[in-house]
C-alpha positions in Angstrom: -2.9 11.2 -8.9 -6.0 9.6 -8.3 -7.0 5.7 -8.0 -10.5 4.6 -8.1 -10.8 1.6 -6.0 -14.3 -0.7 -5.9 -14.8 -2.5 -2.6 -16.3 -5.8 -2.4 -19.8 -4.4 -1.5 -19.8 -2.5 -5.0 -19.1 1.1 -3.4 -16.2 3.1 -5.0 -13.5 5.0 -2.9 -11.1 7.3 -4.6 -7.5 7.4 -3.2 -5.2 10.3 -4.0 -1.3 9.3 -3.7 1.7 11.0 -4.5 3.6 10.4 -7.8 6.9 11.7 -9.5 6.1 12.7 -12.9 8.5 10.8 -15.5 7.0 12.0 -18.7 3.3 13.7 -19.3 1.6 10.5 -19.0 4.2 8.2 -17.1 4.5 8.6 -13.4 6.1 6.5 -10.5 4.1 6.0 -7.2 5.8 7.8 -4.4 3.8 6.4 -1.3 2.2 3.5 0.0 -1.5 2.9 -0.9 -4.2 2.7 1.8 -7.0 1.8 -0.4 -6.0 0.9 -3.8 -5.0 -2.8 -4.5 -2.6 -4.4 -6.6 -0.3 -1.5 -6.7 3.0 -0.8 -4.6 5.5 1.9 -3.9 7.8 2.4 -6.8 5.4 0.9 -9.6 5.6 2.9 -12.8 2.3 3.7 -14.1 0.6 5.4 -17.2 -1.8 8.2 -16.2 -4.7 9.7 -18.0 -5.5 13.4 -17.5 -9.2 14.1 -16.9 -9.8 17.7 -18.5 -13.3 18.1 -16.7 -11.7 17.4 -13.1 -8.2 18.8 -13.9 -6.5 15.7 -12.4 -4.6 12.6 -13.3 -6.0 9.0 -12.8 -4.6 5.7 -13.1 -4.5 4.1 -16.3 -2.2 1.1 -16.7 1.0 -0.3 -15.5 4.2 0.4 -17.3 6.6 -1.6 -14.9 5.9 -3.0 -11.2 8.6 -2.4 -8.6 8.5 -5.8 -7.0 7.6 -4.5 -3.7 4.8 -5.7 -1.7 2.0 -4.0 0.0 0.2 -4.9 3.2 -2.2 -3.5 5.2 -2.6 -4.0 9.0 -5.9 -3.3 10.9 -5.9 -2.6 14.7 -8.5 -2.7 17.3 -6.2 -1.0 19.8 -4.6 2.0 18.1 -1.8 1.9 21.0 -0.4 -1.1 19.1 0.5 0.9 16.0 3.6 2.9 16.7 5.1 -0.4 18.4 4.1 -2.3 15.3 5.7 0.3 12.9 9.1 0.3 14.9 9.1 -3.5 14.8 8.5 -3.5 10.9 11.4 -0.8 10.5 13.6 -3.7 11.7 12.7 -5.9 8.9 13.5 -2.7 6.7 10.0 -2.2 6.0 8.6 1.3 5.9 4.9 2.2 6.8 2.3 4.9 6.7 -0.4 5.6 9.1 -4.2 6.3 8.8 -5.1 6.6 12.4 -8.6 7.7 11.8 -9.2 4.0 10.3 -6.7 2.4 12.9 -4.7 0.9 10.2 -1.0 1.3 8.5 0.0 0.3 5.0 3.3 -1.4 4.9 5.9 -1.4 2.0 7.9 -4.5 1.9 11.0 -3.9 -0.7 11.6 -6.2 -3.3 14.9 -7.1 -1.7 13.5 -7.9 1.9 12.8 -11.7 2.6 9.0 -11.9 3.0 8.9 -15.0 5.2 10.1 -13.5 8.4 7.7 -10.4 7.9 4.8 -12.8 7.2 5.6 -14.8 10.2 5.6 -11.7 12.3 2.1 -10.7 10.8 0.7 -14.3 11.3 1.8 -14.3 14.9 0.1 -10.8 15.5 -2.9 -12.0 14.0 -3.1 -15.3 15.9 -2.8 -13.2 19.1 -5.7 -10.9 17.9 -3.2 -7.8 17.9 -4.5 -7.2 14.3 -5.9 -8.4 11.1 -3.8 -8.0 7.9 -4.4 -8.0 4.2 -1.8 -8.7 1.3 -3.1 -6.0 -0.8 -0.3 -6.2 -3.7 1.9 -9.3 -3.0 4.9 -9.5 -5.3 7.0 -11.8 -2.8 6.9 -15.4 -2.9 5.3 -16.8 0.0 
């Protein structure tokens, strides 16, 4: 499954993500997005098959999971694993994109966001990282 994302500077980037096929044109997202915005693990989406490129592309949402996606960008890659370990304590899983010194974090719908946000804000204030709320379904 491919998602095309337009960056603020007007450039485009295509991200490949794992999906679980439900029907010919409906899939459930099965990994945490690094680039694509406004989408989260578990979202059910409509896809369109591109016959020329022989692949599926995101078309529209069917249902949203209620999960949130956060991206954390590190200056020091030595901070990545301990941060991921800490996030597990909040019941948040993450995936690493080490060449970009970043992680994508899934916050499940049934996890309170405030303690996670406090942790993220503290780390950002201490200049350990910068983060963005790529797909925020939780109340702040």
